[in-house]
N, CA, C and O atoms as a printed pandas DataFrame, in Angstrom:
     atom_number atom_name residue_name chain_id  residue_number  x_coord  y_coord  z_coord
0              1         N          MET        A               1    5.423  -28.530  -62.222
1              2        CA          MET        A               1    6.009  -28.809  -62.759
2              3         C          MET        A               1    6.649  -30.289  -62.746
3              4         O          MET        A               1    7.522  -30.433  -61.891
4              5         N          PRO        A               2    6.512  -30.835  -63.137
5              6        CA          PRO        A               2    6.572  -32.402  -63.071
6              7         C          PRO        A               2    7.999  -32.485  -63.803
7              8         O          PRO        A               2    8.317  -31.759  -64.745
8              9         N          THR        A               3    8.903  -33.587  -63.167
9             10        CA          THR        A               3   10.319  -33.908  -63.730
10            11         C          THR        A               3   10.339  -34.623  -64.419
11            12         O          THR        A               3    9.302  -35.279  -64.327
12            13         N          LYS        A               4   11.186  -35.099  -65.450
13            14        CA          LYS        A               4   11.461  -35.522  -66.591
14            15         C          LYS        A               4   13.361  -35.106  -66.692
15            16         O          LYS        A               4   14.139  -34.246  -66.278
16            17         N          LYS        A               5   13.377  -36.443  -67.578
17            18        CA          LYS        A               5   14.909  -36.996  -67.574
18            19         C          LYS        A               5   15.643  -36.136  -69.147
19            20         O          LYS        A               5   15.970  -36.560  -70.255
20            21         N          ASN        A               6   15.659  -34.450  -68.337
21            22        CA          ASN        A               6   15.933  -34.143  -69.037
22            23         C          ASN        A               6   17.742  -33.598  -68.782
23            24         O          ASN        A               6   18.280  -33.600  -67.674
24            25         N          ASN        A               7   18.499  -33.126  -70.203
25            26        CA          ASN        A               7   19.322  -32.809  -70.036
26            27         C          ASN        A               7   20.275  -31.875  -68.681
27            28         O          ASN        A               7   19.963  -30.784  -68.204
28            29         N          PHE        A               8   20.672  -32.162  -68.561
29            30        CA          PHE        A               8   22.034  -31.283  -67.232
30            31         C          PHE        A               8   20.923  -29.249  -67.360
31            32         O          PHE        A               8   20.217  -28.434  -66.768
32            33         N          GLU        A               9   21.821  -29.691  -68.949
33            34        CA          GLU        A               9   21.006  -27.949  -69.217
34            35         C          GLU        A               9   19.067  -27.468  -68.599
35            36         O          GLU        A               9   18.438  -26.799  -67.779
36            37         N          GLU        A              10   18.973  -28.098  -69.359
37            38        CA          GLU        A              10   17.501  -28.150  -69.194
38            39         C          GLU        A              10   17.182  -28.519  -67.635
39            40         O          GLU        A              10   16.163  -27.996  -67.185
40            41         N          GLN        A              11   17.761  -29.166  -66.960
41            42        CA          GLN        A              11   17.359  -29.248  -65.143
42            43         C          GLN        A              11   18.052  -28.460  -64.985
43            44         O          GLN        A              11   17.109  -28.139  -64.260
44            45         N          LEU        A              12   18.911  -27.613  -64.876
45            46        CA          LEU        A              12   19.524  -26.186  -64.168
46            47         C          LEU        A              12   18.996  -24.884  -64.492
47            48         O          LEU        A              12   19.361  -23.994  -63.725
48            49         N          ASN        A              13   18.053  -24.470  -65.652
49            50        CA          ASN        A              13   17.015  -23.946  -66.247
50            51         C          ASN        A              13   16.380  -24.123  -65.571
51            52         O          ASN        A              13   16.166  -23.069  -64.971
52            53         N          SER        A              14   15.779  -24.962  -65.156
53            54        CA          SER        A              14   13.742  -25.309  -64.926
54            55         C          SER        A              14   14.654  -25.134  -63.323
55            56         O          SER        A              14   14.343  -24.032  -62.871
56            57         N          LEU        A              15   15.567  -25.800  -62.440
57            58        CA          LEU        A              15   15.406  -25.131  -61.065
58            59         C          LEU        A              15   16.270  -23.524  -60.589
59            60         O          LEU        A              15   16.529  -23.022  -59.495
60            61         N          GLU        A              16   16.531  -23.075  -62.082
61            62        CA          GLU        A              16   16.882  -21.186  -61.786
62            63         C          GLU        A              16   15.434  -20.905  -61.566
63            64         O          GLU        A              16   14.894  -20.412  -60.576
64            65         N          LYS        A              17   14.793  -21.415  -62.951
65            66        CA          LYS        A              17   13.550  -21.070  -62.672
66            67         C          LYS        A              17   12.566  -21.063  -61.500
67            68         O          LYS        A              17   11.871  -20.078  -61.253
68            69         N          ILE        A              18   12.532  -22.106  -60.841
69            70        CA          ILE        A              18   12.299  -21.909  -59.730
70            71         C          ILE        A              18   12.279  -20.574  -58.427
71            72         O          ILE        A              18   11.531  -19.786  -57.849
72            73         N          VAL        A              19   13.687  -21.036  -58.515
73            74        CA          VAL        A              19   14.626  -20.275  -57.438
74            75         C          VAL        A              19   14.120  -18.630  -57.812
75            76         O          VAL        A              19   13.755  -17.865  -56.919
76            77         N          THR        A              20   14.154  -18.341  -58.886
77            78        CA          THR        A              20   13.960  -17.160  -59.272
78            79         C          THR        A              20   12.469  -16.616  -58.301
79            80         O          THR        A              20   12.592  -15.877  -57.324
80            81         N          ASN        A              21   11.147  -17.121  -58.773
81            82        CA          ASN        A              21    9.949  -17.343  -58.898
82            83         C          ASN        A              21   10.469  -17.514  -57.177
83            84         O          ASN        A              21   10.105  -16.456  -56.665
84            85         N          LEU        A              22   11.043  -18.241  -56.257
85            86        CA          LEU        A              22   10.621  -18.666  -54.513
86            87         C          LEU        A              22   11.640  -16.704  -53.973
87            88         O          LEU        A              22   11.379  -16.009  -52.991
88            89         N          GLU        A              23   12.548  -16.468  -54.906
89            90        CA          GLU        A              23   13.164  -15.474  -54.148
90            91         C          GLU        A              23   11.763  -14.374  -54.504
91            92         O          GLU        A              23   11.322  -13.756  -53.535
92            93         N          ASN        A              24   11.256  -14.205  -55.541
93            94        CA          ASN        A              24   10.077  -13.233  -56.015
94            95         C          ASN        A              24    9.399  -12.657  -54.850
95            96         O          ASN        A              24    9.080  -11.479  -54.691
96            97         N          GLY        A              25    9.224  -13.641  -54.063
97            98        CA          GLY        A              25    7.988  -14.164  -53.230
98            99         C          GLY        A              25    6.608  -13.534  -53.115
99           100         O          GLY        A              25    5.831  -13.224  -52.212
100          101         N          ASN        A              26    6.678  -13.471  -54.855
101          102        CA          ASN        A              26    5.129  -13.669  -55.440
102          103         C          ASN        A              26    4.247  -14.896  -55.951
103          104         O          ASN        A              26    3.644  -14.910  -57.024
104          105         N          VAL        A              27    4.270  -15.906  -55.027
105          106        CA          VAL        A              27    4.228  -17.281  -55.415
106          107         C          VAL        A              27    3.166  -17.137  -53.632
107          108         O          VAL        A              27    3.415  -16.783  -52.479
108          109         N          PRO        A              28    1.700  -17.781  -54.583
109          110        CA          PRO        A              28    0.798  -18.682  -52.596
110          111         C          PRO        A              28    1.539  -19.831  -52.155
111          112         O          PRO        A              28    1.948  -20.576  -53.045
112          113         N          LEU        A              29    1.752  -20.075  -51.166
113          114        CA          LEU        A              29    2.701  -21.066  -50.108
114          115         C          LEU        A              29    2.035  -22.479  -50.457
115          116         O          LEU        A              29    2.776  -23.396  -50.104
116          117         N          GLU        A              30    1.283  -22.753  -50.833
117          118        CA          GLU        A              30    1.162  -23.995  -51.255
118          119         C          GLU        A              30    2.052  -24.352  -52.495
119          120         O          GLU        A              30    2.905  -25.200  -52.759
120          121         N          ASP        A              31    1.221  -22.902  -53.370
121          122        CA          ASP        A              31    2.250  -23.374  -54.916
122          123         C          ASP        A              31    4.010  -23.255  -54.508
123          124         O          ASP        A              31    4.773  -24.155  -54.857
124          125         N          ALA        A              32    4.546  -21.928  -53.669
125          126        CA          ALA        A              32    5.769  -22.214  -53.743
126          127         C          ALA        A              32    6.373  -23.490  -52.526
127          128         O          ALA        A              32    7.584  -23.696  -52.600
128          129         N          LEU        A              33    5.765  -24.135  -51.691
129          130        CA          LEU        A              33    6.117  -26.066  -51.137
130          131         C          LEU        A              33    5.767  -26.282  -52.668
131          132         O          LEU        A              33    6.892  -26.431  -53.144
132          133         N          LYS        A              34    5.334  -26.333  -53.175
133          134        CA          LYS        A              34    5.654  -27.177  -55.150
134          135         C          LYS        A              34    6.816  -27.142  -54.904
135          136         O          LYS        A              34    7.610  -27.975  -54.468
136          137         N          GLU        A              35    6.902  -25.953  -55.257
137          138        CA          GLU        A              35    8.248  -25.237  -56.518
138          139         C          GLU        A              35    9.403  -26.086  -55.489
139          140         O          GLU        A              35   10.049  -27.060  -55.877
140          141         N          PHE        A              36    9.487  -25.546  -54.255
141          142        CA          PHE        A              36   11.307  -25.646  -53.540
142          143         C          PHE        A              36   10.956  -27.613  -53.434
143          144         O          PHE        A              36   11.922  -28.224  -53.892
144          145         N          GLN        A              37    9.846  -28.530  -52.953
145          146        CA          GLN        A              37    9.542  -29.295  -53.500
146          147         C          GLN        A              37   10.406  -30.524  -54.613
147          148         O          GLN        A              37   11.103  -31.504  -54.350
148          149         N          GLU        A              38    9.823  -29.719  -56.312
149          150        CA          GLU        A              38   10.591  -29.837  -57.259
150          151         C          GLU        A              38   11.931  -29.538  -56.969
151          152         O          GLU        A              38   12.829  -30.296  -57.336
152          153         N          GLY        A              39   12.128  -28.619  -56.414
153          154        CA          GLY        A              39   12.965  -27.926  -57.102
154          155         C          GLY        A              39   14.421  -28.928  -56.268
155          156         O          GLY        A              39   15.515  -29.286  -56.702
156          157         N          VAL        A              40   14.040  -29.023  -55.527
157          158        CA          VAL        A              40   14.521  -30.311  -54.209
158          159         C          VAL        A              40   15.176  -31.881  -55.044
159          160         O          VAL        A              40   16.147  -32.637  -55.081
160          161         N          LYS        A              41   14.414  -31.746  -55.366
161          162        CA          LYS        A              41   14.281  -32.920  -56.033
162          163         C          LYS        A              41   15.143  -32.781  -57.408
163          164         O          LYS        A              41   15.771  -33.818  -57.618
164          165         N          ILE        A              42   15.307  -31.962  -58.222
165          166        CA          ILE        A              42   15.604  -31.233  -59.180
166          167         C          ILE        A              42   17.431  -31.522  -58.819
167          168         O          ILE        A              42   18.078  -32.521  -59.138
168          169         N          SER        A              43   17.822  -30.551  -58.228
169          170        CA          SER        A              43   19.185  -30.820  -57.382
170          171         C          SER        A              43   19.112  -31.422  -56.883
171          172         O          SER        A              43   20.105  -31.194  -56.193
172          173         N          ARG        A              44   18.555  -32.533  -56.345
173          174        CA          ARG        A              44   19.407  -33.953  -56.652
174          175         C          ARG        A              44   20.168  -34.960  -57.407
175          176         O          ARG        A              44   21.317  -35.403  -57.381
176          177         N          GLU        A              45   18.555  -35.253  -58.432
177          178        CA          GLU        A              45   19.429  -35.258  -59.988
178          179         C          GLU        A              45   20.568  -34.557  -60.252
179          180         O          GLU        A              45   21.667  -35.106  -60.178
180          181         N          LEU        A              46   20.378  -32.865  -60.693
181          182        CA          LEU        A              46   21.709  -32.644  -60.774
182          183         C          LEU        A              46   23.119  -33.050  -60.645
183          184         O          LEU        A              46   24.113  -33.117  -61.369
184          185         N          ASP        A              47   22.597  -33.442  -58.672
185          186        CA          ASP        A              47   24.060  -33.442  -57.966
186          187         C          ASP        A              47   24.638  -34.517  -58.414
187          188         O          ASP        A              47   25.843  -34.590  -58.653
188          189         N          LYS        A              48   23.531  -35.752  -58.611
189          190        CA          LYS        A              48   23.767  -37.928  -58.972
190          191         C          LYS        A              48   24.690  -36.641  -60.431
191          192         O          LYS        A              48   25.915  -36.741  -60.362
192          193         N          LYS        A              49   24.362  -35.961  -61.175
193          194        CA          LYS        A              49   24.647  -36.379  -62.601
194          195         C          LYS        A              49   26.015  -35.513  -62.640
195          196         O          LYS        A              49   26.640  -35.773  -63.669
196          197         N          LEU        A              50   26.886  -34.230  -61.533
197          198        CA          LEU        A              50   28.002  -34.430  -61.162
198          199         C          LEU        A              50   28.489  -35.095  -61.363
199          200         O          LEU        A              50   28.935  -35.494  -62.438
200          201         N          THR        A              51   28.603  -35.601  -59.914
201          202        CA          THR        A              51   28.927  -36.792  -59.080
202          203         C          THR        A              51   29.651  -37.716  -59.963
203          204         O          THR        A              51   30.808  -38.135  -59.938
204          205         N          SER        A              52   28.387  -37.974  -60.962
205          206        CA          SER        A              52   29.122  -39.314  -62.192
206          207         C          SER        A              52   30.056  -38.836  -63.379
207          208         O          SER        A              52   30.937  -39.547  -63.863
208          209         N          ALA        A              53   29.757  -37.531  -63.797
209          210        CA          ALA        A              53   30.928  -37.193  -64.204
210          211         C          ALA        A              53   32.521  -35.972  -63.943
211          212         O          ALA        A              53   33.430  -35.566  -64.667
212          213         N          GLU        A              54   32.082  -35.772  -62.399
213          214        CA          GLU        A              54   33.332  -35.818  -61.789
214          215         C          GLU        A              54   34.129  -37.328  -61.647
215          216         O          GLU        A              54   35.344  -37.184  -61.507
216          217         N          GLU        A              55   33.802  -38.326  -61.656
217          218        CA          GLU        A              55   33.878  -39.637  -61.720
218          219         C          GLU        A              55   34.624  -39.641  -62.506
219          220         O          GLU        A              55   35.801  -39.522  -62.167
220          221         N          THR        A              56   34.200  -39.812  -64.267
221          222        CA          THR        A              56   34.744  -39.946  -65.270
222          223         C          THR        A              56   35.717  -38.981  -66.288
223          224         O          THR        A              56   36.245  -39.062  -67.397
224          225         N          VAL        A              57   35.617  -38.173  -65.344
225          226        CA          VAL        A              57   37.005  -37.548  -65.739
226          227         C          VAL        A              57   38.080  -37.706  -64.902
227          228         O          VAL        A              57   39.253  -37.502  -65.214
228          229         N          ALA        A              58   37.504  -38.221  -63.405
229          230        CA          ALA        A              58   38.965  -38.286  -62.791
230          231         C          ALA        A              58   39.099  -39.484  -63.222
231          232         O          ALA        A              58   38.773  -40.495  -62.599
232          233         N          LYS        A              59   39.488  -39.451  -64.091
233          234        CA          LYS        A              59   39.964  -41.091  -64.190
234          235         C          LYS        A              59   40.947  -40.964  -65.660
235          236         O          LYS        A              59   40.493  -40.232  -66.539
236          237         N          LEU        A              60   42.297  -41.680  -65.922
237          238        CA          LEU        A              60   43.300  -41.182  -67.116
238          239         C          LEU        A              60   43.240  -42.812  -67.735
239          240         O          LEU        A              60   43.466  -43.689  -66.901
240          241         N          ILE        A              61   42.965  -43.219  -69.062
241          242        CA          ILE        A              61   43.170  -44.245  -69.690
242          243         C          ILE        A              61   44.512  -43.951  -69.911
243          244         O          ILE        A              61   44.929  -42.802  -70.054
244          245         N          ASP        A              62   45.587  -45.514  -69.962
245          246        CA          ASP        A              62   46.375  -45.830  -70.729
246          247         C          ASP        A              62   46.234  -46.230  -71.951
247          248         O          ASP        A              62   45.188  -46.681  -72.415
248          249         N          SER        A              63   47.224  -46.097  -72.513
249          250        CA          SER        A              63   47.240  -46.124  -74.114
250          251         C          SER        A              63   47.060  -48.060  -73.799
251          252         O          SER        A              63   46.370  -48.575  -74.678
252          253         N          ASP        A              64   47.468  -48.858  -72.949
253          254        CA          ASP        A              64   46.980  -49.633  -72.816
254          255         C          ASP        A              64   45.871  -50.591  -72.795
255          256         O          ASP        A              64   45.802  -51.718  -73.283
256          257         N          GLY        A              65   44.709  -49.660  -71.885
257          258        CA          GLY        A              65   43.212  -49.794  -71.995
258          259         C          GLY        A              65   43.568  -49.473  -69.607
259          260         O          GLY        A              65   42.638  -49.633  -68.816
260          261         N          THR        A              66   44.781  -49.126  -69.217
261          262        CA          THR        A              66   44.558  -49.004  -67.712
262          263         C          THR        A              66   44.072  -48.048  -67.366
263          264         O          THR        A              66   44.290  -47.083  -68.098
264          265         N          GLU        A              67   43.097  -47.775  -65.995
265          266        CA          GLU        A              67   42.337  -46.563  -65.548
266          267         C          GLU        A              67   43.674  -46.349  -64.261
267          268         O          GLU        A              67   44.448  -47.145  -63.731
268          269         N          HIS        A              68   43.473  -45.033  -64.139
269          270        CA          HIS        A              68   44.599  -44.655  -63.664
270          271         C          HIS        A              68   43.215  -42.758  -62.884
271          272         O          HIS        A              68   42.628  -41.926  -63.577
272          273         N          GLU        A              69   43.286  -42.908  -61.003
273          274        CA          GLU        A              69   42.423  -42.877  -60.658
274          275         C          GLU        A              69   43.346  -41.525  -60.523
275          276         O          GLU        A              69   44.507  -41.717  -60.164
276          277         N          LEU        A              70   42.824  -39.819  -60.845
277          278        CA          LEU        A              70   43.681  -38.725  -60.091
278          279         C          LEU        A              70   43.654  -37.870  -59.559
279          280         O          LEU        A              70   43.035  -36.885  -59.961
280          281         N          ASP        A              71   44.613  -37.907  -57.930
281          282        CA          ASP        A              71   44.678  -37.569  -57.105
282          283         C          ASP        A              71   43.781  -35.402  -56.969
283          284         O          ASP        A              71   44.273  -34.277  -57.054
284          285         N          PRO        A              72   42.724  -35.810  -56.795
285          286        CA          PRO        A              72   41.962  -34.011  -56.955
286          287         C          PRO        A              72   43.345  -33.450  -55.696
287          288         O          PRO        A              72   43.596  -32.259  -55.878
288          289         N          ASN        A              73   44.070  -33.987  -54.723
289          290        CA          ASN        A              73   44.770  -33.040  -54.413
290          291         C          ASN        A              73   45.958  -32.350  -54.878
291          292         O          ASN        A              73   46.359  -31.453  -54.136
292          293         N          ASN        A              74   46.828  -32.646  -56.305
293          294        CA          ASN        A              74   47.764  -32.023  -56.994
294          295         C          ASN        A              74   47.156  -32.531  -58.435
295          296         O          ASN        A              74   46.796  -33.537  -59.047
296          297         N          ALA        A              75   47.277  -31.356  -58.513
297          298        CA          ALA        A              75   46.735  -31.123  -60.148
298          299         C          ALA        A              75   47.648  -31.362  -61.415
299          300         O          ALA        A              75   47.330  -30.976  -62.540
300          301         N          ALA        A              76   49.387  -32.367  -60.975
301          302        CA          ALA        A              76   50.233  -32.681  -61.533
302          303         C          ALA        A              76   49.521  -33.315  -62.557
303          304         O          ALA        A              76   48.415  -33.196  -62.030
304          305         N          ALA        A              77   49.316  -33.827  -63.484
305          306        CA          ALA        A              77   49.755  -35.280  -64.318
306          307         C          ALA        A              77   50.541  -36.157  -63.685
307          308         O          ALA        A              77   51.747  -36.202  -63.443
308          309         N          PRO        A              78   49.466  -36.960  -63.426
309          310        CA          PRO        A              78   50.504  -38.545  -63.699
310          311         C          PRO        A              78   51.537  -39.105  -64.180
311          312         O          PRO        A              78   51.240  -39.373  -65.344
312          313         N          GLU        A              79   52.761  -39.500  -63.936
313          314        CA          GLU        A              79   54.047  -39.214  -64.254
314          315         C          GLU        A              79   53.772  -40.847  -64.905
315          316         O          GLU        A              79   53.518  -41.746  -64.103
316          317         N          ASP        A              80   53.838  -41.126  -66.298
317          318        CA          ASP        A              80   54.540  -42.504  -66.127
318          319         C          ASP        A              80   55.251  -43.665  -66.424
319          320         O          ASP        A              80   55.465  -44.501  -65.545
């Protein structure tokens, strides 16, 4: 399975198929190793996308354009 620049959902679906294939255990060892390596690549790409999305969501932008980082340990909205 060659890695493509797919959207998050497509990549996640590909990873789930690989995991299911490997869990079934009906894959020859060489193919299992290739699938595992592809799964690791996809997993790393997904992790980068999630990290980027988390960084984007973790910012508040005031009406004047000033950005404020959210405190992940404090669920309350920041005070004005």
